[in-house]
One Martini backbone bead per residue (centre of mass of N, CA, C, O) as a GRO file, in nm:
protein
  296
    1MET     BB    1   3.408   7.557 -11.616
    2LYS     BB    2   3.412   7.497 -11.311
    3LEU     BB    3   3.112   7.554 -11.264
    4ILE     BB    4   2.996   7.329 -11.446
    5ALA     BB    5   3.134   7.086 -11.295
    6SER     BB    6   3.002   7.136 -11.017
    7GLU     BB    7   2.705   7.104 -11.103
    8GLY     BB    8   2.728   6.808 -11.205
    9SER     BB    9   2.805   6.674 -10.931
   10ARG     BB   10   2.551   6.764 -10.775
   11THR     BB   11   2.346   6.618 -10.951
   12LYS     BB   12   2.450   6.323 -10.902
   13LEU     BB   13   2.408   6.324 -10.596
   14ILE     BB   14   2.102   6.370 -10.595
   15ILE     BB   15   2.023   6.122 -10.762
   16ASN     BB   16   2.145   5.905 -10.567
   17LEU     BB   17   1.971   5.977 -10.319
   18VAL     BB   18   1.695   5.919 -10.450
   19VAL     BB   19   1.744   5.621 -10.518
   20LEU     BB   20   1.805   5.520 -10.223
   21SER     BB   21   1.535   5.609 -10.101
   22LEU     BB   22   1.354   5.429 -10.279
   23ALA     BB   23   1.480   5.159 -10.197
   24PHE     BB   24   1.421   5.170  -9.887
   25TYR     BB   25   1.118   5.200  -9.917
   26GLY     BB   26   1.066   4.930 -10.060
   27VAL     BB   27   1.174   4.743  -9.839
   28SER     BB   28   0.986   4.843  -9.603
   29LYS     BB   29   0.709   4.764  -9.775
   30ARG     BB   30   0.776   4.478  -9.780
   31LYS     BB   31   0.638   4.168  -9.755
   32ALA     BB   32   0.629   3.888  -9.592
   33PRO     BB   33   0.619   3.566  -9.643
   34TYR     BB   34   0.329   3.349  -9.656
   35LYS     BB   35   0.124   3.060  -9.524
   36GLU     BB   36  -0.165   2.897  -9.532
   37ALA     BB   37  -0.304   2.653  -9.364
   38SER     BB   38  -0.448   2.366  -9.390
   39ILE     BB   39  -0.648   2.139  -9.258
   40PHE     BB   40  -0.448   1.903  -9.274
   41GLU     BB   41  -0.204   2.056  -9.149
   42ASN     BB   42  -0.337   2.117  -8.880
   43VAL     BB   43  -0.383   1.825  -8.795
   44MET     BB   44  -0.091   1.729  -8.813
   45MET     BB   45   0.034   1.932  -8.617
   46ASP     BB   46  -0.150   1.865  -8.370
   47THR     BB   47  -0.064   1.560  -8.370
   48LEU     BB   48   0.262   1.563  -8.393
   49ALA     BB   49   0.376   1.761  -8.184
   50PRO     BB   50   0.344   1.593  -7.919
   51LEU     BB   51   0.510   1.354  -8.027
   52GLN     BB   52   0.771   1.512  -8.075
   53ARG     BB   53   0.797   1.611  -7.789
   54GLY     BB   54   0.817   1.327  -7.658
   55ILE     BB   55   1.063   1.229  -7.816
   56SER     BB   56   1.249   1.457  -7.727
   57ASN     BB   57   1.227   1.402  -7.420
   58ALA     BB   58   1.317   1.105  -7.429
   59TYR     BB   59   1.595   1.159  -7.545
   60LYS     BB   60   1.691   1.339  -7.317
   61ASN     BB   61   1.652   1.128  -7.090
   62VAL     BB   62   1.832   0.906  -7.205
   63ALA     BB   63   2.085   1.076  -7.228
   64SER     BB   64   2.091   1.154  -6.929
   65PHE     BB   65   2.107   0.867  -6.817
   66PHE     BB   66   2.371   0.777  -6.959
   67GLU     BB   67   2.538   1.006  -6.847
   68ASP     BB   68   2.493   0.942  -6.548
   69TYR     BB   69   2.589   0.651  -6.561
   70MET     BB   70   2.877   0.709  -6.655
   71LEU     BB   71   2.946   0.890  -6.419
   72ASN     BB   72   2.900   0.671  -6.201
   73VAL     BB   73   3.097   0.463  -6.308
   74ASN     BB   74   3.345   0.645  -6.297
   75ALA     BB   75   3.315   0.715  -5.996
   76SER     BB   76   3.334   0.423  -5.895
   77LYS     BB   77   3.612   0.362  -6.007
   78GLU     BB   78   3.751   0.598  -5.865
   79ASN     BB   79   3.676   0.507  -5.579
   80VAL     BB   80   3.823   0.237  -5.583
   81SER     BB   81   4.101   0.354  -5.644
   82LEU     BB   82   4.114   0.540  -5.396
   83LYS     BB   83   4.086   0.314  -5.184
   84GLU     BB   84   4.343   0.166  -5.266
   85GLN     BB   85   4.532   0.402  -5.213
   86ILE     BB   86   4.458   0.439  -4.916
   87GLY     BB   87   4.537   0.155  -4.825
   88SER     BB   88   4.832   0.174  -4.915
   89LEU     BB   89   4.901   0.424  -4.742
   90LYS     BB   90   4.834   0.297  -4.468
   91GLN     BB   91   5.046   0.073  -4.486
   92GLU     BB   92   5.287   0.262  -4.510
   93VAL     BB   93   5.243   0.412  -4.243
   94PHE     BB   94   5.254   0.163  -4.062
   95ALA     BB   95   5.538   0.072  -4.146
   96LEU     BB   96   5.679   0.337  -4.061
   97LYS     BB   97   5.600   0.322  -3.762
   98GLN     BB   98   5.735   0.051  -3.705
   99LEU     BB   99   6.017   0.145  -3.790
  100GLU     BB  100   6.040   0.374  -3.587
  101GLN     BB  101   6.010   0.202  -3.331
  102GLU     BB  102   6.248   0.018  -3.390
  103ASN     BB  103   6.461   0.243  -3.400
  104GLN     BB  104   6.420   0.336  -3.109
  105ARG     BB  105   6.496   0.070  -2.974
  106LEU     BB  106   6.780   0.047  -3.102
  107ARG     BB  107   6.884   0.316  -2.993
  108GLN     BB  108   6.863   0.240  -2.697
  109ILE     BB  109   7.053  -0.003  -2.712
  110LEU     BB  110   7.300   0.152  -2.814
  111ASN     BB  111   7.321   0.345  -2.574
  112PHE     BB  112   7.352   0.119  -2.367
  113GLY     BB  113   7.611  -0.021  -2.500
  114LYS     BB  114   7.821   0.217  -2.453
  115LYS     BB  115   7.861   0.138  -2.136
  116ILE     BB  116   7.978  -0.128  -2.264
  117LYS     BB  117   8.273  -0.340  -2.310
  118HIS     BB  118   8.132  -0.446  -2.596
  119GLU     BB  119   8.035  -0.615  -2.850
  120MET     BB  120   7.753  -0.526  -3.057
  121ILE     BB  121   7.456  -0.725  -3.151
  122SER     BB  122   7.182  -0.706  -3.332
  123ALA     BB  123   6.844  -0.854  -3.285
  124GLN     BB  124   6.582  -1.076  -3.362
  125VAL     BB  125   6.290  -1.207  -3.253
  126VAL     BB  126   6.145  -1.530  -3.367
  127ALA     BB  127   6.119  -1.714  -3.091
  128TRP     BB  128   5.970  -1.949  -2.883
  129ASP     BB  129   6.050  -2.227  -2.687
  130SER     BB  130   5.794  -2.495  -2.669
  131SER     BB  131   5.961  -2.790  -2.648
  132SER     BB  132   6.018  -2.701  -2.349
  133ASP     BB  133   6.091  -2.595  -2.010
  134PHE     BB  134   6.234  -2.371  -2.125
  135ARG     BB  135   6.330  -2.023  -2.128
  136VAL     BB  136   6.328  -1.953  -2.471
  137ILE     BB  137   6.495  -1.770  -2.725
  138ARG     BB  138   6.506  -1.667  -3.072
  139ILE     BB  139   6.752  -1.559  -3.301
  140ASP     BB  140   6.884  -1.404  -3.622
  141LYS     BB  141   7.172  -1.486  -3.496
  142GLY     BB  142   7.512  -1.613  -3.536
  143PHE     BB  143   7.822  -1.723  -3.585
  144LYS     BB  144   7.853  -1.557  -3.865
  145ASP     BB  145   7.781  -1.280  -3.688
  146GLY     BB  146   7.964  -1.318  -3.401
  147ILE     BB  147   7.852  -1.519  -3.216
  148LYS     BB  148   7.870  -1.639  -2.877
  149LEU     BB  149   7.899  -1.828  -2.627
  150GLN     BB  150   7.778  -1.673  -2.338
  151SER     BB  151   7.644  -1.431  -2.431
  152THR     BB  152   7.508  -1.141  -2.362
  153VAL     BB  153   7.159  -1.040  -2.320
  154VAL     BB  154   6.991  -0.733  -2.415
  155THR     BB  155   6.840  -0.429  -2.325
  156SER     BB  156   6.755  -0.111  -2.230
  157ASP     BB  157   6.626  -0.245  -1.953
  158GLY     BB  158   6.810  -0.523  -1.962
  159ILE     BB  159   6.818  -0.843  -1.883
  160VAL     BB  160   6.772  -1.162  -2.056
  161GLY     BB  161   7.054  -1.336  -2.106
  162TYR     BB  162   7.206  -1.624  -2.271
  163VAL     BB  163   7.406  -1.800  -2.481
  164TYR     BB  164   7.349  -2.172  -2.524
  165ARG     BB  165   7.284  -2.181  -2.842
  166LEU     BB  166   7.440  -2.260  -3.174
  167THR     BB  167   7.447  -2.135  -3.502
  168ASP     BB  168   7.513  -1.983  -3.793
  169HIS     BB  169   7.204  -1.810  -3.785
  170PHE     BB  170   7.139  -1.895  -3.482
  171ALA     BB  171   7.001  -1.831  -3.141
  172ASP     BB  172   6.980  -1.933  -2.803
  173ILE     BB  173   6.808  -1.801  -2.514
  174LEU     BB  174   6.862  -1.802  -2.175
  175THR     BB  175   6.662  -1.689  -1.955
  176ILE     BB  176   6.587  -1.552  -1.637
  177LEU     BB  177   6.316  -1.736  -1.621
  178ASP     BB  178   6.494  -1.970  -1.580
  179PRO     BB  179   6.578  -2.195  -1.329
  180SER     BB  180   6.878  -2.263  -1.459
  181ASN     BB  181   6.928  -1.951  -1.442
  182ARG     BB  182   7.205  -1.806  -1.277
  183VAL     BB  183   7.229  -1.487  -1.113
  184ASP     BB  184   7.449  -1.254  -1.013
  185VAL     BB  185   7.344  -1.033  -0.750
  186ILE     BB  186   7.233  -0.699  -0.644
  187VAL     BB  187   7.144  -0.456  -0.427
  188ASN     BB  188   7.175  -0.132  -0.499
  189ARG     BB  189   7.135  -0.003  -0.211
  190THR     BB  190   7.271  -0.242  -0.009
  191ARG     BB  191   7.465  -0.463  -0.149
  192SER     BB  192   7.317  -0.732  -0.169
  193TYR     BB  193   7.363  -1.065  -0.206
  194GLY     BB  194   7.268  -1.299  -0.483
  195ILE     BB  195   7.037  -1.532  -0.643
  196LEU     BB  196   6.893  -1.561  -0.962
  197GLU     BB  197   6.571  -1.704  -1.052
  198GLY     BB  198   6.338  -1.873  -1.182
  199TYR     BB  199   5.984  -1.908  -1.111
  200SER     BB  200   5.701  -1.755  -1.233
  201GLY     BB  201   5.618  -1.673  -1.517
  202TRP     BB  202   5.749  -1.330  -1.507
  203ARG     BB  203   5.924  -1.431  -1.265
  204THR     BB  204   6.153  -1.397  -0.991
  205VAL     BB  205   6.421  -1.509  -0.762
  206MET     BB  206   6.591  -1.416  -0.460
  207LYS     BB  207   6.865  -1.564  -0.308
  208TYR     BB  208   7.061  -1.555  -0.015
  209VAL     BB  209   6.946  -1.335   0.167
  210VAL     BB  210   6.991  -1.185   0.435
  211ARG     BB  211   6.759  -1.131   0.679
  212THR     BB  212   6.893  -0.845   0.787
  213ASP     BB  213   6.856  -0.716   0.533
  214PRO     BB  214   6.722  -0.383   0.427
  215VAL     BB  215   6.506  -0.451   0.227
  216ARG     BB  216   6.285  -0.334  -0.039
  217LEU     BB  217   6.047  -0.225  -0.208
  218ASN     BB  218   6.165  -0.135  -0.529
  219ASP     BB  219   6.427  -0.249  -0.547
  220LEU     BB  220   6.718  -0.267  -0.725
  221ILE     BB  221   6.843  -0.510  -0.952
  222ILE     BB  222   7.181  -0.617  -1.019
  223THR     BB  223   7.463  -0.696  -1.151
  224SER     BB  224   7.781  -0.812  -1.013
  225GLY     BB  225   8.002  -0.982  -1.216
  226LEU     BB  226   7.984  -1.256  -1.137
  227GLY     BB  227   8.092  -1.543  -1.336
  228ASN     BB  228   8.172  -1.404  -1.621
  229ILE     BB  229   7.898  -1.320  -1.797
  230TYR     BB  230   7.786  -1.071  -1.652
  231PRO     BB  231   7.795  -0.761  -1.637
  232ARG     BB  232   7.822  -0.496  -1.446
  233GLY     BB  233   7.521  -0.304  -1.368
  234ILE     BB  234   7.270  -0.451  -1.478
  235PRO     BB  235   6.954  -0.458  -1.503
  236VAL     BB  236   6.692  -0.689  -1.374
  237GLY     BB  237   6.502  -0.576  -1.119
  238ILE     BB  238   6.212  -0.570  -0.896
  239ILE     BB  239   6.098  -0.562  -0.586
  240THR     BB  240   5.762  -0.719  -0.500
  241LYS     BB  241   5.854  -0.937  -0.269
  242ILE     BB  242   5.855  -1.022   0.092
  243GLU     BB  243   5.998  -1.309   0.277
  244ARG     BB  244   6.010  -1.369   0.628
  245GLU     BB  245   6.111  -1.599   0.816
  246SER     BB  246   6.105  -1.724   1.145
  247TYR     BB  247   6.332  -1.890   1.015
  248GLY     BB  248   6.648  -1.852   0.953
  249ILE     BB  249   6.891  -1.649   0.735
  250THR     BB  250   6.684  -1.591   0.508
  251GLN     BB  251   6.521  -1.444   0.216
  252HIS     BB  252   6.231  -1.393   0.012
  253LEU     BB  253   6.259  -1.263  -0.332
  254GLU     BB  254   6.058  -1.104  -0.550
  255VAL     BB  255   6.115  -1.051  -0.911
  256THR     BB  256   6.068  -0.804  -1.155
  257PRO     BB  257   6.150  -0.755  -1.454
  258THR     BB  258   6.257  -0.494  -1.660
  259VAL     BB  259   6.183  -0.684  -1.876
  260ASP     BB  260   5.940  -0.725  -2.133
  261PHE     BB  261   5.877  -1.037  -2.252
  262SER     BB  262   5.591  -0.995  -2.398
  263LYS     BB  263   5.754  -0.746  -2.590
  264LEU     BB  264   5.980  -0.892  -2.735
  265GLU     BB  265   6.199  -0.804  -3.033
  266GLU     BB  266   6.473  -0.672  -2.941
  267VAL     BB  267   6.832  -0.726  -2.925
  268ALA     BB  268   7.153  -0.750  -2.750
  269VAL     BB  269   7.476  -0.873  -2.814
  270LEU     BB  270   7.745  -0.937  -2.590
  271VAL     BB  271   8.062  -0.964  -2.706
  272PRO     BB  272   8.339  -1.097  -2.612
  273SER     BB  273   8.654  -1.080  -2.576
  274GLU     BB  274   8.949  -1.245  -2.559
  275ASP     BB  275   9.010  -1.165  -2.267
  276GLN     BB  276   8.733  -1.252  -2.156
  277ASP     BB  277   8.756  -1.546  -2.242
  278LYS     BB  278   9.003  -1.610  -2.069
  279LYS     BB  279   8.874  -1.542  -1.796
  280ARG     BB  280   8.647  -1.750  -1.818
  281VAL     BB  281   8.823  -1.999  -1.830
  282GLU     BB  282   8.961  -1.948  -1.557
  283TRP     BB  283   8.704  -1.950  -1.389
  284GLU     BB  284   8.611  -2.240  -1.464
  285ALA     BB  285   8.867  -2.377  -1.354
  286LEU     BB  286   8.827  -2.291  -1.060
  287GLU     BB  287   8.551  -2.426  -1.022
  288ASN     BB  288   8.642  -2.717  -1.086
  289ASN     BB  289   8.854  -2.735  -0.861
  290ALA     BB  290   8.658  -2.684  -0.629
  291GLN     BB  291   8.474  -2.929  -0.684
  292GLN     BB  292   8.699  -3.143  -0.658
  293GLY     BB  293   8.774  -3.071  -0.368
  294ASP     BB  294   8.491  -3.139  -0.248
  295GLY     BB  295   8.494  -3.443  -0.342
  296ARG     BB  296   8.737  -3.525  -0.149
   0.00000   0.00000   0.00000
């Protein structure tokens, strides 16, 4: 029985293989369908194909043009935006550099002020007073900021002048360039005394220096501390010209200030303490008494 079943399965397998072989053979021999074009179809194809090709190329060109145009427009807008950002960043960098320079100048003034026993108030120069013959600068601090009349004004380079006019929020500084501002000074090297006054331009002159005093060019002039307005030892200027007359007992010394007034932006006001104010009042009283005595 097993033998009969095995032979039946083998017969079915052979029949299936024969059927599949015949089917594959039929598929491989079948011809693909085709159609021969008529004369009219040939004419139409030959006529329309170049036109279709031209339309297709024109469409591609127009599409490419608009695509490039949009890309250029977007790139142009992006370029304008980037330029604005670059301009804004440049302004920020410039402002930061200006702030850094201002901080450096203020730091120098603060370091300079530590050597002097006065309360120090920093201020910005807002204007030169051009309405008079005085050499005056105006600062943005006043009485309500703690400024007092006759307070000394300095920079890290030296003396600027003193407060001679005051409001609640502003103060005018009579600079050492003004002829009416007389500063008691000494030559640092020789310790020769004299009076410094404004002369011309950005220069000053030191008067009443004894003719025989051996002063030299480039000698440093500093405050003497007399007069009780300017503290002692602050740089004032450098001797740049010496004129010794053939007669008389003094010599004429031109002095270039150590402060560059043409580039003055920040200053420090040295506010005197109450004890210093009291000494100043006493000094002024002595001067008034001396003048009254001379008048008699």
